[in-house]
N, C-alpha and C positions, 0 to 999 in steps of 0.2 A: 422055908425060903422066901424070901421078901415075895411079898407081893402089891403090885400098884395095881390102884383103882381110880376111876373118875368119881369127881362124888356124886351121892345117890345109885350108883351104878353096888353098893355092897350094901346087907341087909347089919347092920352092926350088933343088931339084937339076938342072930342066929348063927355067933360061931362056932364050931367047937374046933379046928385044930391050929394049939397056940404053935402062932409066930404072929410077923410083921405086920401091922396090913398100913397100904400106903394111900391114904386118899387125896387125890388133885383137888384142889378146893378155889373154884374158877371164879376171877378176882371183882368186887365190885363194880356192877352196870353204871356205867360213864354216862351221858350225855353230851353230846357232839352237835351244835347248832349246825343243821343245816345251812349250805350256801345261800344268802339274803342279797348277792348281787349282781346275778346273775339274768340276763335279760334276754327274753324269745322274737326273735321278730318274723314277720311272715311277710316276706312282698317279691317280688319280682328282680330275675335278675336272667344276663346271657349268656350265664352256662349252668351248667351241674346237674343233681340229683329235685328230685319235684317232688313236694308234697315228704319231703325226709328230714330231718332234724341233724346241723349238721355242727357240731365246733366249730366255735371262733374265736378265737381271743385279741384278735384286730387285724388288718387291715391287712398286713399282709398274709397272713390267714385268710382273709376273702376272695381276695383276688388271688387264687389258687385257687378258689372253692372252688367260687357264680361267675369269677372272673373280673373285665372293665365296668365300672358306673355307669349307668346310664341317667341322662338328666329328666331322671320321673319322680314326678313324688312318691310312685313307688316301690322305687327300689329298696332293695335289700341295703345293696352297699350303702348306700343315704346312709342311711337311717345308724348301718353299724360306724362308718365315719365318725357322723354327728356323733352321739357313746361317747368315743374313743376321746373324742376333746373335750366329752364334760370328766371324764375319769373311769367310764366302763371297761373294763378288762375280761369281760366273759360273756359269752354270747349263743345264743341255739339258733340258728337261721331256717328259713321254714322260706323253700323257693314252691309259688304258684305261677302259673299259667294259668290265661283263656281257650288253650286246648289247639292253639292253632299256630305255635309255634315251633319249629324245622330243625333238623341236625343238619348241618353240611356233610359237607357228599365230595368224592373226587371215583369216577370211573376213567380205568388205566387201561391200554390193549396192550395186551404180554399175548405174546405170539401170536396163539388161529385165536388165546379169546379175551377176553374183557375181565379183570381185577374190579370190585369195587372197596372202595373204603369211606366209613361209615362217622359219622364224632358220637362220641358215644355216647353226650346228652345236646337235645335241640336247644337253642341259639345266636347268636351270632358271637358266641363268647368260639364258636369248633372253627369261623368263620380265619383263611391262614394258617389250619394246619398246616404242617409240609410236610412233605412224605417223601425218603428221598431211599435211592437206593444203589447200591456199589458193588461191582462182582472182583470182591480179592483174585491178591495175584491163583493164589490156590481155585478157582475157581466158586466159591464158596459167596455167601452175598449176606451181607451189612445191611440193614434196615434204622435209618436214624428218621424215629416221627417228637417232632418239637413243633407249641407253640409259648409266640414271646412275651406274646400280655396276659396267656397264664404262668408264661414260666414254665413252662414241661418241657424237659426234652430224655427218648425213652434211647437207649441203642440198643437193637438186636445183631449182635453179632457172627458172623460166622454160619449162616442157614445154609443148610444141600439142597441145590437140586440141579438131580439130571437135565441133559436137555432133553427129553422125554418127559422130564418128571414135571408137574403138578406145581407151579413157579405159585398159584393163588392159596392151595392146601394147603403148602409149607408154609407160608408167611401166616394165615388164619392160625395154623395150630400155635407156631411160635408166640403173635400174640393178642389171641380172643383170650378176656380172664386175665394175664398178664398190665393189656395198656390201660390211663386210666384218660386215654385220650378217643382213638378211633377203637372199630372191630371194622373188620376183613371180612366179603361173604368166597368165600372160592366156588371156583368156578373151572371151565376145560380154559387150563391156560397151560401153556409147554414155556420152555427155553426161560433166560432170564428177560427183566424190566430193569434200566440203570435212567434215570437222572432224578428232576426235582418236582412234584406238581404241588402245587396250594387247594386242598380243598373247602369248598364257595357253598355259597347257597342257605345258607344257617340264618332262619328268623326268627323272631323274639316275641312276635303275633302280642296281641295284643291286648287292652287291660283286660284285669278279669274281672269277674261279677261279684258283687258279696258273695252270692254261693260257694262261691270258688277258693274267696280268702276264708268264709268260716268252714267251710268244708265240711268232712261230716267225719265219725264218730264210728263210724261201722268198727267190726270183727274181721272186715276183713283187709284193712290199713286204713292209718286214718289220714285224712286230706285238712290240708291247710290248717287255720284254727288251733285244733285236732292233734295234730302235729306233737304242738307242743305238750301233752299230756304225759307226764309220768317224767319231762324233761327235768324236774327241779327250780326251774324258772320263777323268780318270783316276783318282775316286771313280765308282758306283754304288752304289745302294740301291732296293729295291722295295718303296715307302714300305706299314708296314702289314704286311706278307707274313712269317705264323714257318709254316710249314708246310717243313720238314726236308727233305723228300724232296725240292724247287727247289733245293737247296746245291748239287750233283753239278755240276749245271745252271749254275748262277752261276758257279762255281768259275769249271766249263770255259770260258765268257763271256769270267769274269776272266780267265785266263791268256792263251786266244789273243790278247784284245784290246788287251793293260791297262789292264786296268781294275779297282779296287781296293772287290771286290762290301763292302758293311756290311750283315750279317745280320739278325737277332734269336730267340730266340725267346717263345714266344707268354706273355701279360701272365699273371704270380700265378706264372712256373715257379715249382720249389723248384729247392736245388742241387745234391742230389742224382739229380736226372729231368732237369736240364741234363745232368750230367755223362755220365747212361748217352744220354740223347737223341742228345749228337754224338757218340758210338765206334758212335751206330747212323746215325748221319749219313755215313761213313766219307766226312768231309773234312779229314781229318789229314794226305793226300797234297804237297797244294800249300799254295803263300803267294799264291792272291787273294782268300780269302776270309776277311773279319773277321767274328764271331758276337758276337750281343752277350748276355747273362745279359736273364732272360726277368722282370729288374727293370725294368715300368715306369717313365713319370718322371711328375711333377706339370706343368704347365708351364700357364702362364693367358693363357690368347689376348685378343688384343684384340678379337677379335669374337665368338667364343663361349662366353669363363670358363675356367674351371677344369679342365682335359680330362688325362688321363692315356694317356699320347706313349709311343708304340717307343722303345725309348735307341739305337736303331743313328740315326734322324735325327741327333742331338744330335753323333752320333761322326763323321757322316760330312759333317758340316756343318764340326767344329773341324779332321779331315781335310785338308778342300779349303781352308781356312786356313792351311795348315800349308804353311812350302817342305816337298820329298820326301825331305829328309835328316830333319824329325821326326821324334819319337814323341806317342801322342797322350795316350803317360802322362803322369798331373798334369799335365797342363794349363786349368786354368784353363774348365766350360765354362757359358754363361751363359743364362737364363733357368729354367732349374731352380729347382720351389719345394718339390720333396718327391720322397718315390720308395713303391713301395709295401713298400718294407723297412722305410726310417724314417721313413715317416708326411707332411705338413707343415713344411715349418721353421717356417712360424708360430705351429702351436701345440708347438712344440715336436716333436724329433726325438728318438723311440724306443726307435728300433736301430740297431747300426749290425755289419757286415763283422768273424768274428772271422776270428781269421788261417788258422784250421784250414776254414774258408768259404772262404776267400780260396784255402789253398791247393789243394782240390778242384776249382775251376773257371780256375786257375790255373795247375794241371798237364799235362789237357787242351788245354788254349787256347781260354779261354772269354775275355773281357773285360765287367767290370765297368761304370758307373757306382756312383760314391757317395761321400758326405761324413760324416768330413775321406780327407781328401785326406794325400798326404804330404811339400805344402807348406806345412799350412793347412785352417783351416776352408771349404772351399769345392767346392764338385764336381767331379773328372775324372774319366777312364779310371783304373781302378786297374792294367792293367796294359801298351796297350799294344800285343799282339802281335797275329800274323796266328793262324789256327789248324791252321798245319802243327807235326809233331810232331820236325823238324828246329831242333835250338835255332839249328841260325847261320845257318839264313832265316826264324826263325820274327815277325821284329819285325816292328811299322808301316812303321820304315822300311826295311830290306830289301827288301818288299814296294815303297811307290815311287820310289824312289833306282833299283831294278833294271827298274822300267816307264818311267822318265823318263830312263835312258839308252839303251836298249835301243827307246822309240820314238824317237828321237831320234834316231840313229843310223837306225834305217828310213825317216823324213824324207826326209834331208841326205844320206845317203852314195850312192847308188842314179844320184851324179851322173857316176859315175865308169865305170857299163856299158858298155861301146862304146869305153872309150880305151884306145889301144896300152899293153902291157906290156912297162914297160924301166923303171931305176934311178927313172928321173924319175917314172913313174909312183910307185915305190916309195914317194920322197918325198914328193910333194904329200899324199899319201893316209896317211903319218907327221905331216904339219903339221896334217894338215883334223884329224883324233880327237886329236894333243897339242891341238890349240889350244882344243879344245874343252874336254875335263879339265884345261888347263890354267884357264880360264876359270868351272868348277865352282872350282876353290880358289881363286879367287880370293875366288870369291860366295859361301863358307863352304859347300857344299854335299859339300864333300871338304876335310880337313885332315891339316896336317903332325898327323908322330907318330914322334916322336923323331928332329924335324930329318929324314925321309925322307919324299920326292915319293911321293904315296899311289899312283901309278899305273905302267903302261910303255905303252908300245905295240910291237907287231915285224910291219913287211911288209916284206921283203926277201926275198932271196933263201934266206933258215937254214928261211925255212916257207912259201916257194912255188920249188917246182924247177923243175925245167926242164918234167921229165913234163909234170907239172901244167900249168901256165902253159899251153906246146901247142893243151892240150884247153878253154882257155880261163878257167879258175881264178885266180884271184886271195884272198890269205887274211891277212889281217890280226887278231890274239891280241893283245884289249886284254886288262890285267886292273887292279883296279880296288878297293881297298881302301879302304872302307867305316868311319865313325867312329862310332862302339860309342854306346852310349845306354845315363845312368848306371840300374841296374834297383838296385843292394846298395848304398846309400851305405854304409861301416865306420867311422867315425871312433879307435882305439884312442883314449881314456885314461888316466893316467898319476898319481894322484894319493895327497894323505899325505907328512906332515909327513918321511917319510925320503927323499923323491924329491930326487934335486939337480935343479937345471939350470942347464947353460953358457949364459950368453948371451957376445949381444958386444957393445960398449959401443953403444949408444944403440939397442940395437934395445926 
């Protein structure tokens, strides 16, 4: 009888019965790159779960999960909206509050008692939620709960409540755990209640503190920024937070998590104060943080009208829309209608940055959004750098491509743990790594330079001695050359009546 085994499950040197043995050999391990366009946003909202990352694909998803946008620089919906306009389409949104937010409520007199309905989340988004009760011809009750602003409507038909039964208990059993809008509090209620009422009294609270934005990394539940851990975000922004004391923490989080954090100075910051402020912040030692100058931008919001918003929201949105080998430098930004320095575009821009001002900012690694750009009269990031003082790692592309490769290897290479170390394993590891790098080359994330392949992989006895493999160590050395970014383009022009020009025929 033919027997089928998985590879590694049969000792082929100890077979005694004549037979056909089929071994299922697993296909070669192939690395698929991790997501490189996911933007993590920590901000305030009018509705939704707190300190919980929610998957958002666009404004429709956001409005249903977190309610309408608010005219606040900390509003997560504003950050999503700006990001979508730049081309971003994959978000993880974490709502934070200052703890003073309250849930909308409704109390109804039913028979001899009172039944309460409380919004499932805090915030003004719960206000206006309608609760309707209709007694059907057969004596059953149909409950409709709806919130137009959130685009949610729920119907609970044919609920049976006897004249002596408990109305609120019946509703609580049917609604609690199923509704995405309210929770019913059961009380000593009898009979049926008919009509329509609205929840009210929900508040959003005040502006969260820096500590609440940053959050905690506690085992019992991560909050704030730390709620983005293990969400696969490649870009992160704490919406509207300008406290420079948080930057070292953001930088450390980004470095360990593979997230490029984007921060900004307070509104109206001068160039001189920004330069000294970055030095005081102590963030020039790592490549995981991008800092935008405090020249905030005007944005004409479709809900709240003209607003002054942090430039970090635009930079983060554009980075999330770009492939990881790209830089934000000179990439057109959309939705900007002016800046604090330049004024509103509609009434004519008054000022632009001088080379001296840009040199002062760029010299310490501060980026700025300005108009005109090197490519024309549009708004764009003018530097495309992180805050690292090392020129070799200061580009946006270094941070993003390094994180992309590292996260992909961390996600996919663990399959080799537990395997037997021999020449076959060396070859498998090399094939997996070279296959992934070749895919990057074919996709343009890496490029030929002078015809030379931009990567090497070493995994053999030259870097894996028997003394180390005997202890269970396996090492692969991967070297990858990134593509440079054009920052200074020099065109040498020689003109005049005495210039000799030699051309070939037809040129």
